[in-house]
N, C-alpha and C positions, 0 to 999 in steps of 0.2 A: 583818851583817844582823840586824835586830831579831827577837826570838823572837815567833812568832805566839801570841796569846792563845788559851786554850782556853775551853770553856764553863764549866769549873770556875773558871778565873781570873775570868771575868765574872759569876760567881755565877748562872749560868743552868743550866737542866735540859735534857737531851736529850729527843727525842721518845719514847725508850724508857722514860722515867720515868713515862709516862702510858699508859693503855689505848688510847684512840682520840682523839688531839688533832686538832682540825679548825679551820681558819679559814674563816669565812663572810664573803662580801662581798655587800652588798646595794645595788642601784641603786634609789634611792627617788625618786619623782617628786612634785614640788610644783608649784604653779601657775606658778612661774618657771623650771622646768626640772628636771634630774635631778642627783643627787649620789651619792656612793658611800661607804658605811661598812663597816668591817671589825670583826669580833669573833671571838675565839678561845676555844674551850672544849674540855675533855676530856669525851667522851660515852661512858662505858664500855658502856652497854647497846646501843650501835650498833656495837660492835667488828666491823670487817670487812664491814659491810653498807653498800655504797656507795649503793644506791638509797634505802634508808631515810635515810641521811645527807643526801642531796640534798633529800629532802622535809622533813627536820627543820629545815633552814635557814629555810623559810618560817614554820614554827611559831615558831622562835626570834626572828625579826624581830617577829612579832606580840606576843611576850612581853616584848620589850625596847624596841626603837625605837618601835614603834607606840603604846606606852602613854604616850608623852610628846609626840606630834605631832598636828597637826590632822587631822580627817577629810577634808580636801581633799588629803591626801598618800596615795600608794599605793605598793605594792611592785611594781616592774617586773620585776626579775630577781634571783634568788638564786644565787650561785656558792658552791662549797665546795671546799676543798683538804684532804683527810685527809693528815696528815704522816707516817703510818707505812706508806704505800703509795706506789708510784711510778706515775704515770699522770695523765691528765686526766679530770676528771669534768664531765659536761655541765651547763649551768646549768638552773635551773627557772624558768619564767615565773610571775610572781605570780598567785595564784588570786583576785584581787580584794581581797586584804588591804589595809586602810587604817588610818590613825591613828585613835585613839579619842577624842582631845580635841576637844570642840565648838568651833566658831569658825573664822573665816578664818585662813589660814596667814600667818605673817610672811614677810618677804623673805629672800633668801639671806644677806644681811648680818646678819640678826637670828636666827641659829640658836643653839639651846641647846648646851651642852657638858657632858659628863661627863668627869672625869679618873680613869682607872684607875691605882691606885697599888700598887706591890709592897711588899716588906718594908722598903724604904728610901724616904726622902723626896726623894732627888736626882732631877734631870730625867731621867736615864737609866732610872729605874724607873717612869716615868709614860707614859701613852698617852691621847690625847684621843679621844673618840667624839662626833661631831657629831649633834645632833638637829635635822634640817632641818624647816622648816615648823611650828614650835611656834605655838600660837595667837597671833594678832596682839595680842590684849588682854593677853597675859602679858609684853609687852615695852614699856619706856618709856625713852627716852634712852639706849639702849645697854645697859640693865640689865634683869634680870627684875623684874617687879613682885612684891609680897609674895605674891599668889596664884600667879603664875608660878613663883616659887622653891619654894613649898610643893608645887605639882603636880609639878615636876621632882624634888624630894626624895622624894616618895612613889613616883614611878615608878622612880627609881634604887635606892631601898631595896628595893622589891619584886624588881627584877631581880637585885640583889646577893644577897638572901636565897635566891632561886630557883636561883642558880648556885653555891651552897656545897656542898662535898663532905661532906655530913652523912650518915653511915650510919644505918640500913641501906638507905635508899631514895634515895640520891643520884642525881639525874638527870644532872648534869654540873657541872663546876667551871670557873670563869672564869680565863683565862690571858692573858698578853701574849706574842705571838710576835715574834721578831726574825729576819727572813729575811736570809740572806747575812751573818750576823754572824761566822761562822768559815768557813774554806775548805771547799768541798764535798769529800766523801770517800765511800768505799764504805759507811761506816756512818752517814754524815750527808749524803745526796745533795743536800739543799737548803741545807746550811750553816746550819741553823736552831737557835735556842735559845729557851727559854721561861722565864718567871717567873710565879709565881702572883699573882693579884690579891688583895690583902689589904683594900682599901677602895676605895670609889667616892665622889668628891667632885663636887658640883654647883657649876658656876661661876655666880657671880652676873651676870657680864658675858656678853653674847652676842658672836658672831663670825661671820665669813663661812664658810659650808659650802663645802668644796672643789668645784671643777668636776668633772664626771664625765669621766674620761679616755677612756671608751669603749673599744671593742675587747675582746680576750680578757683574761681575768684568771686567775691572778696574773701 
């Protein structure tokens, strides 16, 4: 029987390596429908505060996803899962947050993409984040235009710098979460591991934002 890999074998960190690691999931509405994005951060100043964590998710969407997408797009629902506590947190309905980029939204097939990269370049150390409903004028022939790429780069750079663990006033740090990567146990109820995000790349080509599976999350 093969030996089960551990988080250490996989070069991942446990939830206990962070103060308050949380994955947020956002259901974003564009003119063509809804999609869902996930983003994981460690938020030390919210340690143990479930209600504040729920509300923080709507702020984080406005600080990251919203900066790169059209004003035609809105946040429907924000979910969150703090990984150092067991239990279900209720979702928060969007408070009218919308994208900040002027212009009509592009189609689902023409969504922007950021790639989160850990300490290594291999596929296993990457995670895509879709930016649905970027301005239609920022896309041409399946690629970002020069203006579109520059706007995405500016938004990605601001999000990356805002999510760096720089003391003494670090708000939060960007992570990649891997659910069910190891067997569940008494010390790792969710079988989860984490890697730190070391860089964010903007893809020049666009792609189809995933359909919203609906229902409860995660």
